[in-house]
Structure formats: structure tokens, C-alpha cells
N, C-alpha and C positions, 0 to 999 in steps of 0.2 A: 569448575567451570573452565571453558576454553574459548578461544577465538573462533567466531563463526564468520563465514564468507557468504554474502548474500548479493543478489542482483538488485539493482535499483528498482523501485516499484512505486506506482502511483497510488496513494492512499493504501498502503500495503495490507495484505490479508492478515487475519488473526494468527495464522501459522508463522508469518514473518515476525510478528511482535513476540510470539511465544519463544521463538528461537533466540531473538535478541535479548529478551529478558533473562534467559538462562545462561547467557554468555558473559565472559569477563571483558571481551572486546568484540566490536562489530566492525567488519570491513565491508564496504560496498564496492563492488567491482565496477570500474568505469571504463575499462579498456576492452571489454568483451564486445563482440559484434552484435549490433542491435538486431533484435528479432521482433517481428510483429506477432500478434496473438499471444502475448505474454503479459505478465503483470507490470512490465516496464512502462506501459502507457495505458493500462486498463485496470479497472477494479469492478467488483460486483457488489451491489447493494440490495437491500430488501425493499422492494416497492409494493404498492397495493396490487400490482399485477403479477407479483412474484419476483424472482431474481432478475435484476436489471444490470446489464453491463454498460459502464461508462468508459468511453475511449477518448484519450487525448490525441487529436490528429497531429501527425508529424510531417515535416517537409521531406519530400522524396530525396534520398541521397544522390549525390553525383556519381557515386560508384558503389558496387556491392561491398558488403563487409564493413560498413561504416561503424566506427566505435561509438559506444553508448554516449561517451562524453561529448561527442560532436553532433548529436541529434538535436535538431531545432524543432520547436513547437510551431505548428501551422495555425493560422487564424480561420481556417476553413470551417464553414457551417455554423458560425456563432456558437461554438461549443461551450464557451465559458457560461453564457447565459443558460444554455440548455442543461449543463451539469448542475448549476446552482438551483435552477427550478426543480430538477429531479431530486436533489438533496432535500430541499424544503418540503416537497410533496411527500417524500418517503419518511422523513424524520420529524416533521413539525409536531407530531403528537407523542414523540418519545419523551421520557422524563427529563433529558438533559440537553436536548438540541438548543433550546433558547439560551442556555448558559454558555454554550460554546460557539454559537452561530457567528458572532462578530469576530471571532478569531479566524474563522475559515473564509469569511466573505472576501477579504482582500485577494485571495488566491483566484477569485473569479471576477475581479474588477481590474487588476493590473496585469501587465504582460511580463512573462518570463521568456527569454530567448531560447534557453536550452532546457530540454526535458530533465536532464540530470539535476540541474539546480532547482528546478520546480519540485521534483520528487524529494530531494534532500530536505528542503525547507518545510515541505508538508509533513514529511515523516518526523522531523525534529519537533514540529509543533504537536503532533499527536503524542509523541513520547513525553513532552513537557506537560501537556494537559492530563495525561494518564499518571503523572507522578513518577515516571521512570527515569532515573538518572543514568542515562545511557548515551555515550558519545559515539557518533558515527564517524568513521574515517574512510577516506577514499583510497583505493589501491594506487600505488605509484606506477605500477606496470601490470600487465596481465598476470594474475596469480595462478600458479600451477597447483598449489595446495597439495603437495605430495603426502604420502603416509607418515612421514617423519617431520612434517612441517608444524604440527601442533594446531593446525587449522581445520575446522570442520566445514567442508565445502557443501553448502546447501543451495548453490546457484541453480541447479537443475531439479532440485526436489520441490522448491516452492515455485511452482509453475501451474497455470490453469489445467494443463493436460494431465498433471500428476495428482494434484490435491484439491481441485476446485470443489468437488463433490464429496470427497472422502478425506477427512482430516483426522487421522488416528488419535484417539484419546480425547477429543474435544468434548467437554461437558456442555450440555445445553444451557443457555442463559435466556433470560426473558427477551423476547422480540415482539414488536408491535403486531406483526402479522402471523404469529406462531400458530394461533388457532386455525387460521385459514390454510397455511402451507406447511405446518409443522416446523420444526427447528431447521434453519438453513445454516449449515456449517461453513466455516472458513470464508465468511464474507469479508469485505473491507473492514479494517480495524475501527473505522468510524462508526460502524454498526454497533460494535461493542461499546465504544465510547458514549454514543448518544443514548444507548439503552441502559448502560450500567454506571456511567459516570465515574465517581471515585472508586468504585469497586473493580474497575478495569484492572488495576495492578494486582489485587488479591485474586481475581479470577485467573490471571495468567499463572 
């Protein structure tokens, strides 16, 4: 096992968790330039209407190239209520949603100022509920992760444009809407958690 370097992600996809579970250490980059249309502020869940993207709105930066650690969450559009309603609607009939719902509810009732802090606490909760003893560490500065660094740089691999629809080697697991849409790969890891519960760890 080795150290893996990942970008911060909102309710990270299964590929993120798979990489983390196979590593001896997990570094989360906080000094990279914030980019929209990435997992930094979005995730994809399985809804009754098919794949549904949930996006956390962010405050427009004062200048281009804002570091991820400085990105603030916006209250635009009552997104917390919308996200929670979407999660309830999509997963209320899964085997384990009711077991874990109270753990996630506070993330949609209180406010976080910074997206990085919100993502970190959410990711740590998912890891804990999945029974994965993995500690996430933030980078002290922008990590170059050269070939001799001993770090596997997956910051650009785990992105929607690369692996949202194609996650190599992912075995199908039970999903509520599988008969309607077929197996949907590399959704948010909460899809795996709510559908598989304690089997999350053994699945990875």
C-alpha cells in the first residue's frame, strides 16, 4: 500500500473510497485551484428519475485561481433543504437509509462556512459508518507528487469527466432502481452505504 493524493469531494464517489481503502495514507489537496464541474462541490446519486447531480453552491471568488481551502459555501437557492429532500426521496426505501439518516441530517440543518471543512467532515463520517479506519490528512502546501515521492496522485483521475460513467473494475451491487436503469457505476459513496450497509467495507 502507498500514500494516495486526492482532491476534496462532496460525498465522494465510490472510486474515491476504493482508492482510500487501498492506501496506507490519504492526503487531501487543499491548495489546488478550485474548479467547478468537479466532485469538489457535486455528487451523483440514483433517483427515481435516474442519475441526479447534487451541487453545493459556492461564493464567487474575488479573484481567479482561488485555493480550495478558501472556497466558501453559498446559501443560494435553499440547497440544504433541496439536497436532503432529494436524498430522502432517492434512498428512503433502501435497506439502510433509516439506520444512518440521523447521522447525515445535521449536514443539512447547520451551516459550514468553508466547502473544504464540510467535505472533510462528511467524508470522515462516511468512512466511520463504513467501518473504515482511515485518517485523512490535508496537504501543507500544493503537492507536486513526483515519480520518486512515493505518492500516487489521483487528483485528476477521480473527476466526473474521467470516471463518472466508466469506473474500471467496479462490480455491480444491489441498487433500488437497478431494474429500471441497470447498474449505475461510481455514484456517491452514500449510494453504496445506504444500499449495502455493513457490506460497504467488504465490497471495496
